[in-house]
C-alpha positions as CSV (number, residue, x, y, z in Angstrom):
1,M,-12.0,3.5,-7.4
2,T,-8.4,2.4,-8.0
3,A,-9.3,-1.2,-7.2
4,A,-12.3,-1.2,-9.5
5,T,-10.4,0.3,-12.4
6,V,-7.5,-2.1,-12.0
7,I,-9.9,-5.1,-11.9
8,S,-11.6,-3.8,-15.0
9,L,-8.2,-3.4,-16.8
10,F,-7.1,-6.8,-15.6
11,L,-10.3,-8.4,-17.1
12,G,-9.6,-6.6,-20.4
13,R,-12.6,-4.2,-20.2
14,R,-12.5,-0.7,-21.5
15,I,-12.8,2.2,-19.1
16,G,-15.7,4.2,-20.3
17,L,-16.4,7.9,-19.9
18,R,-18.5,7.4,-16.8
19,K,-15.7,5.5,-15.0
20,R,-13.2,8.1,-16.2
21,L,-15.3,10.9,-14.7
22,L,-15.4,9.0,-11.4
23,I,-11.7,8.4,-11.4
24,K,-11.1,12.1,-12.3
25,E,-13.3,13.2,-9.4
26,S,-11.9,10.7,-6.8
27,F,-8.3,11.7,-7.5
28,N,-9.1,15.4,-7.9
29,I,-7.5,15.5,-11.4
30,L,-8.4,18.4,-13.8
31,T,-8.2,16.6,-17.2
32,H,-9.4,13.3,-18.6
33,E,-6.1,12.6,-20.3
34,G,-4.0,9.8,-18.9
35,L,-6.5,8.6,-16.2
36,V,-5.9,5.0,-16.9
37,L,-2.1,5.5,-17.0
38,F,-2.4,7.4,-13.7
39,T,-4.4,4.6,-12.1
40,K,-1.7,2.1,-13.2
41,R,1.0,4.4,-11.7
42,V,-0.9,4.4,-8.4
43,L,-1.1,0.6,-8.4
44,W,2.6,0.1,-9.2
45,T,3.8,2.7,-6.8
46,T,1.6,1.1,-4.1
47,I,2.9,-2.4,-4.9
48,I,6.6,-1.2,-4.8
49,I,6.3,0.8,-1.6
50,E,4.4,-2.0,0.2
51,G,6.8,-4.6,-1.2
52,I,9.8,-2.8,0.1
53,G,8.1,-2.4,3.5
54,A,7.1,-6.0,3.6
55,A,10.6,-7.2,2.7
56,L,12.2,-5.1,5.5
57,L,9.6,-6.2,8.0
58,T,10.0,-9.8,7.0
59,V,13.7,-9.7,7.5
60,R,13.2,-8.2,10.9
61,F,10.5,-10.7,11.9
62,L,12.7,-13.6,10.9
63,Y,14.6,-13.2,14.1
64,D,11.4,-13.9,16.1
65,F,9.3,-16.2,13.9
66,S,9.6,-19.0,11.3
67,Y,10.1,-18.1,7.6
68,P,6.4,-18.4,6.5
69,K,5.0,-16.6,9.5
70,A,7.6,-13.8,9.1
71,I,6.6,-13.3,5.5
72,Y,2.9,-13.3,6.5
73,L,3.5,-10.8,9.3
74,G,5.7,-8.6,7.1
75,V,3.2,-8.4,4.3
76,F,0.2,-7.9,6.6
77,H,1.8,-5.1,8.7
78,S,3.2,-3.4,5.5
79,V,-0.2,-3.3,3.9
80,T,-2.1,-2.1,7.0
81,A,0.6,0.5,7.8
82,F,0.5,1.9,4.2
83,N,-3.3,2.1,4.3
84,N,-3.1,3.5,7.9
85,A,-5.6,0.9,9.0
86,G,-4.1,0.5,12.5
87,F,-4.4,-3.3,12.6
88,S,-1.9,-5.7,14.0
89,L,-1.7,-9.4,14.4
90,F,0.0,-9.1,17.8
91,S,-2.1,-9.1,21.0
92,D,-0.1,-6.0,22.2
93,N,-0.2,-4.4,18.7
94,L,3.4,-3.4,18.0
95,A,4.2,-2.5,21.7
96,G,6.6,-5.4,21.8
97,Y,8.7,-3.6,19.2
98,K,8.6,-0.2,20.8
99,G,12.4,0.0,21.0
100,D,13.1,-1.6,17.6
101,L,14.4,1.0,15.2
102,T,13.8,-1.1,12.1
103,V,10.1,-1.8,12.8
104,N,9.4,1.7,13.9
105,V,11.1,3.4,11.0
106,V,9.5,1.1,8.4
107,I,6.0,1.4,9.9
108,M,6.3,5.2,10.2
109,G,7.6,5.5,6.6
110,L,4.7,3.4,5.3
111,I,2.1,5.5,7.1
112,I,3.6,8.7,5.8
113,Y,4.0,7.5,2.2
114,G,0.5,5.9,2.2
115,G,-1.1,9.2,3.3
116,R,0.6,11.4,0.7
117,P,-0.8,12.2,-2.7
118,L,0.8,10.3,-5.5
119,N,2.2,13.4,-7.1
120,A,4.1,14.2,-3.9
121,I,6.0,10.9,-3.9
């Protein structure tokens, strides 16, 4: 729902009553007031948290990979950890980093923050 609303806003479309009701129901919000603002807040909070995670992971991966690959790996693992998808681009998942404090703390933080309701962040 968030993605559909953001795309609609990006394209300049108005969010009608039907979509507002769907947003309200999907986020378990009691009132119709501020739904679009709430959706924007969800988007920006997600971008900021994933961006911080991606930056930290990129810096760590620079020790093992070239600059473009480190950025790609940092962004990919940040997004998948935040969404708790469980995907990795490494053949051993992240087992190669089992003793790495930076990777483990960042991934754990992203999983925790990604699973929390927005009003708890």
